[in-house]
C-alpha positions in Angstrom: -10.9 -6.6 -1.7 -7.1 -6.8 -2.6 -4.8 -8.7 -0.3 -1.2 -7.5 0.2 1.9 -9.8 -0.4 5.5 -8.9 -0.6 7.8 -10.3 -3.2 11.6 -10.4 -2.4 13.7 -9.2 -5.4 17.2 -10.5 -6.2 18.8 -7.2 -5.2 17.3 -7.4 -1.6 14.7 -5.0 -2.0 10.8 -5.8 -1.8 7.9 -4.9 -3.7 4.1 -4.8 -2.6 2.2 -7.1 -4.6 -1.8 -7.1 -5.0 -1.6 -4.6 -7.9 0.5 -1.8 -6.4 4.3 -2.9 -7.3 6.0 -0.5 -4.8 9.2 -1.3 -3.1 9.5 -1.4 0.6 12.3 1.0 1.1 11.3 3.1 4.1 12.9 1.7 7.5 11.9 2.4 11.0 14.2 5.5 11.3 12.8 7.3 8.5 9.1 6.3 9.2 9.6 7.6 12.7 11.0 10.9 11.5 8.1 11.2 8.8 5.8 10.8 11.7 7.5 13.4 13.8 7.9 15.8 11.1 4.4 15.6 9.6 3.2 17.2 13.0 5.7 20.1 12.9 5.5 22.7 10.0 5.0 26.4 9.2 1.7 26.4 11.1 3.9 26.2 14.3 7.0 28.2 13.3 4.9 31.1 11.7 1.3 30.6 12.3 1.4 30.4 16.0 2.2 34.3 16.3 -1.3 35.0 15.1 -2.9 32.5 17.5 -0.9 33.8 20.6 -2.0 37.3 19.7 -5.7 36.1 19.6 -5.8 33.8 22.4 -3.0 34.4 24.6 -1.7 31.5 26.9 -4.9 29.6 26.2 -3.5 28.7 22.8 -1.5 26.0 24.8 -4.9 24.4 25.8 -6.2 24.7 22.2 -3.1 22.7 20.9 -3.4 20.2 23.8 -7.2 19.5 23.0 -6.7 19.5 19.2 -3.6 17.3 19.8 -5.8 14.8 21.8 -8.3 14.7 18.7 -5.3 14.1 16.3 -4.2 11.2 18.4 -7.8 9.6 18.2 -7.5 10.0 14.5 -4.3 8.5 14.0 -5.1 5.5 16.2 -8.4 5.1 14.1 -6.0 5.1 11.0 -3.6 2.9 12.8 -6.2 0.2 13.2 -7.1 0.4 9.6 -3.4 0.1 8.5 -2.8 -2.9 10.5 -5.9 -4.5 9.1 -4.7 -3.8 5.4 -1.5 -1.7 5.0 -1.8 -0.4 1.4 -0.4 2.6 -0.3 -3.6 4.0 -1.1 -4.3 4.4 2.6 -7.5 6.4 3.4 -8.5 6.6 -0.2 -8.5 2.7 -0.3 -10.5 2.5 3.0 -13.0 5.2 1.8 -13.6 3.1 -1.3 -14.0 -0.2 0.9 -16.1 0.8 3.7 -18.1 4.0 2.4 -18.4 3.5 -1.3 -16.4 4.0 -4.6 -17.5 7.7 -5.0 -16.1 8.3 -1.6 -12.8 6.6 -2.6 -12.7 8.9 -5.9 -13.4 12.1 -3.9 -10.7 11.3 -1.3 -8.0 10.2 -3.6 -8.6 13.4 -5.9 -9.2 15.8 -2.9 -5.9 14.8 -1.2 -4.0 14.9 -4.4 -5.3 18.5 -4.8 -4.3 19.4 -1.2 -1.0 18.5 -1.7 -0.5 20.1 -4.9 -1.8 23.2 -3.6 0.3 22.9 -0.4 3.4 22.2 -2.7 2.7 25.5 -4.6 2.4 27.5 -1.4 5.3 26.0 0.4 7.8 26.2 -2.5 6.8 29.9 -3.1 7.5 30.5 0.6 10.8 28.5 0.6 12.0 30.7 -2.6 11.0 33.9 -0.5 13.0 32.6 2.5 16.2 32.3 0.4 16.2 36.2 -0.2 17.0 36.5 3.7 20.7 35.6 2.5 20.9 36.3 -1.1 19.2 38.5 -3.7 18.1 35.6 -5.8 15.1 35.9 -8.1 12.2 33.9 -6.5 11.3 32.2 -9.6 14.9 30.7 -9.9 14.8 29.3 -6.4 11.3 27.9 -6.9 12.4 26.2 -10.0 15.5 24.7 -8.3 13.7 23.4 -5.2 11.0 22.0 -7.4 13.4 20.1 -9.7 15.7 18.8 -7.2 12.8 17.4 -5.1 11.2 15.9 -8.0 14.4 14.2 -9.1 14.9 12.9 -5.7 11.5 11.4 -5.5 11.8 9.6 -8.9 15.2 8.1 -7.8 13.8 6.0 -5.2 11.4 5.9 -2.2 14.6 5.5 0.2 16.0 8.9 -0.9 12.8 10.5 -0.3 12.7 9.0 3.2 16.2 10.2 3.7 15.6 13.6 2.7 12.5 13.7 5.0 14.6 12.2 7.7 16.9 15.2 7.8 14.3 17.8 7.1 12.4 16.6 10.3 15.7 16.4 12.1 16.4 20.1 11.7 12.8 20.9 12.8 13.0 18.7 16.0 16.5 20.0 16.9 15.2 23.6 16.6 12.3 23.1 18.9 14.3 21.2 21.4 17.0 23.8 21.5 14.6 26.5 22.0 13.1 24.5 24.9 16.3 24.0 26.6 17.4 27.7 26.0 14.0 28.9 27.6 14.4 26.4 30.4 18.1 27.7 31.1 16.5 31.4 31.1 13.8 30.3 33.7 16.2 28.5 36.0 19.6 30.4 35.6 18.3 33.9 34.4 20.9 34.5 31.5 20.1 36.7 28.6 18.2 40.2 28.3 15.1 38.1 29.2 16.4 36.6 32.3 15.4 39.2 34.6 11.6 39.0 33.6 11.3 35.4 32.7 8.5 33.7 34.8 6.0 31.1 34.6 3.6 33.8 35.9 3.5 35.2 32.4 0.9 32.4 31.7 -1.7 33.9 33.7 -0.7 37.5 34.9 -1.2 39.4 31.7 -5.0 39.5 31.6 -5.5 35.9 32.8 -5.2 32.5 30.9 -8.1 33.6 28.7 -7.2 37.3 28.0 -9.7 38.0 25.3 -12.4 35.3 26.6 -13.3 31.8 25.9 -14.8 32.6 22.6 -11.8 34.1 21.1 -9.9 31.1 22.1 -12.2 28.8 20.5 -11.8 30.7 17.2 -8.3 29.7 17.2 -9.0 26.1 17.0 -9.3 26.3 13.0 -5.5 27.6 13.0 -4.6 24.9 15.3 -5.9 22.2 13.3 -4.5 23.5 10.1 -0.9 23.2 11.9 -1.6 19.5 12.4 -2.5 19.0 8.6 -0.1 16.4 7.0 0.2 14.2 10.3 -1.8 11.4 8.5 1.0 11.2 5.8 2.5 8.3 7.6 -0.4 6.4 6.5 0.5 6.8 2.8 4.0 5.1 3.5 2.3 1.9 4.7 2.8 0.3 1.3 6.5 1.1 1.2 7.4 0.4 4.9 9.8 -2.5 5.5 8.0 -3.7 8.3 4.5 -1.7 8.6 3.1 -4.3 11.3 5.9 -2.9 13.7 7.0 0.3 12.5 3.5 2.0 12.0 2.2 1.3 15.3 5.2 2.7 17.0 5.2 5.9 14.9 1.4 6.5 15.7 2.0 6.0 19.4 4.5 8.7 19.5 1.9 11.2 18.7 0.9 12.2 22.1 4.4 13.0 23.2 5.4 14.7 20.0 2.4 17.2 20.5 3.2 17.5 24.1 6.8 18.4 23.6 6.8 20.3 20.2 3.6 22.2 20.6 2.5 22.4 24.3 5.9 22.2 25.7 7.4 24.5 23.2 4.7 27.3 23.8 4.8 27.0 27.6 8.5 27.7 27.5 8.4 30.7 25.0 5.3 32.3 26.8 7.1 32.0 30.1 10.3 33.6 28.9 8.4 36.3 26.8 4.9 37.6 27.8 2.3 36.8 25.3 1.5 40.6 24.7 4.9 40.8 23.1 3.9 38.6 20.1 2.3 39.9 16.8 0.5 38.2 13.8 2.7 37.4 11.0 6.0 37.3 13.2 7.2 33.9 14.1 7.2 33.5 17.8 10.5 31.9 17.6 12.0 35.1 15.9 10.2 37.2 18.5 11.4 35.2 21.3 15.0 35.1 20.3 14.9 39.0 19.7 13.4 39.4 23.2 16.4 37.3 24.6 19.0 39.4 22.8 20.2 36.6 20.6 20.8 38.3 17.3 21.5 35.1 15.4 18.2 33.7 16.2 16.3 35.3 13.2 18.8 33.7 10.8 18.5 30.3 12.6 14.6 30.5 12.4 14.6 31.3 8.7 16.7 28.2 8.1 14.5 26.0 10.0 11.4 27.6 8.4 12.9 27.0 5.0 13.6 23.5 6.0 9.9 23.1 7.1 8.8 24.4 3.7 10.9 22.1 1.6 9.7 19.2 3.8 6.5 20.0 2.8 7.2 20.1 -0.7 9.0 16.8 -0.4 5.9 15.1 1.1 3.8 16.7 -1.4 5.8 15.1 -4.3 5.7 11.9 -2.7 1.9 11.7 -1.9 0.5 13.1 -5.1 2.0 10.5 -7.4 1.0 7.7 -5.2 -2.6 9.1 -4.8 -3.0 9.4 -8.7 -1.6 5.8 -9.3 -4.1 4.5 -6.8 -6.9 6.2 -8.5 -5.6 4.9 -11.9 -5.2 1.3 -10.6 -9.0 1.4 -9.5 -10.2 2.7 -12.8 -10.9 6.1 -11.4 -8.0 8.0 -13.0 -6.0 7.9 -16.2 -4.3 4.5 -16.8 -1.0 6.2 -17.7 -0.6 7.3 -14.0 0.1 3.6 -13.1 3.5 3.5 -14.7 6.5 3.1 -12.3 10.1 3.9 -12.7 12.5 0.9 -12.5 13.1 1.9 -8.8 9.3 1.6 -8.2 8.3 5.2 -7.9 5.0 6.6 -9.9 6.6 8.4 -12.8 3.9 10.0 -14.5 1.8 10.9 -11.4 4.8 12.5 -9.8 5.9 14.3 -13.0 2.2 15.7 -13.5 1.9 16.9 -10.0 5.5 18.6 -10.0 4.6 20.4 -13.4 1.4 21.7 -11.8 3.3 23.1 -8.9 5.7 24.8 -11.2 2.8 26.3 -13.2 1.3 27.3 -9.7 4.1 29.1 -8.6 4.4 31.0 -11.9 0.6 32.1 -11.7 1.4 33.1 -8.1 4.2 35.4 -9.1 2.3 37.0 -12.1 -1.1 37.3 -10.5 -0.8 37.3 -6.6 -4.3 38.4 -6.1 -7.4 37.2 -4.3 -8.2 34.5 -6.8 -5.1 32.5 -5.7 -5.7 32.9 -2.1 -9.2 31.5 -2.7 -7.4 28.3 -4.0 -5.0 28.3 -1.3 -7.5 28.5 1.4 -9.0 25.2 0.2 -6.1 23.3 1.7 -7.7 23.5 5.2 -10.9 22.0 4.3 -9.5 19.3 1.8 -6.8 18.3 4.6 -9.6 17.7 7.0 -11.8 15.7 4.6 -9.0 13.1 4.7 -9.6 12.9 8.7 -13.2 12.7 8.2 -13.0 9.7 6.0 -10.4 7.9 8.2 -12.9 8.2 11.1 -16.1 7.2 9.3 -14.1 4.1 7.6 -12.8 3.3 11.1 -16.2 3.2 12.5 -17.7 0.9 9.7 -14.7 -1.5 9.8 -14.9 -1.8 13.7 -18.5 -2.7 13.4 -17.8 -5.3 10.8 -14.8 -6.7 12.7 -16.8 -6.9 16.0 -19.4 -8.7 14.0 -16.9 -11.2 12.7 -17.3 -10.3 9.0 -13.7 -9.1 9.0 -10.5 -10.0 10.7 -9.7 -8.0 13.8 -6.9 -5.4 13.5 -3.9 -6.2 15.8 -3.8 -2.5 17.0 -7.1 -1.4 18.0 -7.8 2.2 18.7 -8.7 3.1 22.3 -12.4 4.1 22.8 -13.4 2.5 19.4 -16.4 3.8 17.7 -17.3 6.3 20.5 -13.7 7.8 20.3 -14.0 8.1 16.5 -17.5 9.7 16.8 -16.2 12.4 19.3 -13.4 13.3 17.0 -16.0 13.6 14.2 -18.0 16.1 16.4 -15.0 18.0 17.1 -14.0 18.3 13.4 -17.7 19.4 12.9 -17.2 22.2 15.5 -14.1 23.3 13.9 -15.8 23.7 10.4 -18.7 25.6 12.2 -16.1 27.8 13.6 -14.6 28.5 10.2 -18.0 29.4 8.7 -18.3 32.0 11.5 -14.8 33.6 11.0 -14.9 35.9 7.7 -11.1 35.3 6.9 -11.6 31.4 7.1 -15.0 30.9 5.5 -13.5 31.2 2.1 -12.3 27.5 2.4 -16.1 26.6 2.6 -16.8 28.5 -0.5 -14.4 26.4 -2.5 -15.5 23.1 -1.3 -19.0 23.0 -3.3 -17.2 24.1 -6.5 -14.7 21.2 -6.0 -17.5 18.8 -5.1 -19.4 19.7 -8.5 -16.2 19.2 -10.5 -15.8 15.7 -8.8 -19.5 14.8 -9.3 -19.2 15.5 -13.0 -15.8 13.9 -13.4 -17.1 10.7 -11.6 -20.3 10.7 -13.8 -18.4 10.9 -17.0 -16.1 7.9 -15.9 -19.0 5.9 -14.7 -20.8 6.4 -18.1 -17.8 5.2 -20.1 -17.4 2.1 -18.1 -20.6 1.4 -15.9 -19.5 -2.3 -15.4 -16.2 -1.6 -14.0 -15.7 -2.6 -10.3 -14.5 0.9 -9.6 -18.2 1.8 -9.6 -19.4 -0.8 -7.4 -19.2 -1.2 -3.6 -17.0 -4.0 -2.3 
């Protein structure tokens, strides 16, 4: 097992030792906003419209329950991070507590998750630009990718600063919407003032207008909206004070979900009846239109553009680090270990950015079902990281309770039982995905990817059977 030490540079920066070599350039302000922004994405700004039309006001309950499970996952991750804060994060924990093959699968799967997500988000960001200007989508996608790629190579501090402001826009937009809705409910201004009422939450067919079964089927969409909340774990190796900053960031998960998801939906559905929302239309746009605020559509388009760019930025950051972690453990090509003078993974980030650009081009040339199948894999691959976190936490807790490993200073409430409950919930979501014909495509992709990884691992192991990367620690 690798210990983590910090070396102070003459310029005041710090580098993580123990074979990583990153600089600790992310401060408390940036980590907090990365944590907040990770839970707010296009799944809320755009995807909630489909959930509302399917489940009505009960979508609020779905977000609350799923949010509680996400909190359990993040506290499990937090306990692991305080035991050993490393840049490889859950890939490293999978390698240590489950086995070398689990670490291999987790690293490559999380890398693919962010590459696919980056392709879809940069494509979406380019399409949002056409709202204001008649610009070719390929040109916008190219500019966005190059700019974010350059920012990620300059320094981790610049990545953190970009993510800080991207997240600030999203947070400001949601808080602004909540305040406007609260004003309408109390004062009664705007076109929706005469009809706005909390009774909309139950007087339009009840809280479960289509039955509990339909509400259950929205859990997969809800969990998809929370994908990337675990990204804060990847920043552990580059946080200036991980022992202090990361627990604070993780402990904000409950109020983030309570305010930005549950609170925002309660306000919106109180001002506008759930029957007014449609799939494919942002509930924020629909609400602004109902209120008679014409500028609302443009504001929401800017916010959704910001959310997409934030996701791309996160993708650039995480993919390079995952590839480097794999290479450092002899589970990927050695050239991925190369760092820039500022301590960012040069080859891994470049390779991932190039794939994102190729994917955007493919999407423009052949926007058919084949690409949709690849995109659908993002859901199941993202949840794989959560599964690994929970299993690793259960095994770590068992070892630390027996005195075989040091106890973490940030112990997850509920311990093993809480992690087991979260695993059972994820299993339920996967079953629901199999029932839903539109979502089960994700499950078809998983076995194909598993075969590819199995073959790749077998080849690597055959070439170097004595390597530590293929022996459990």
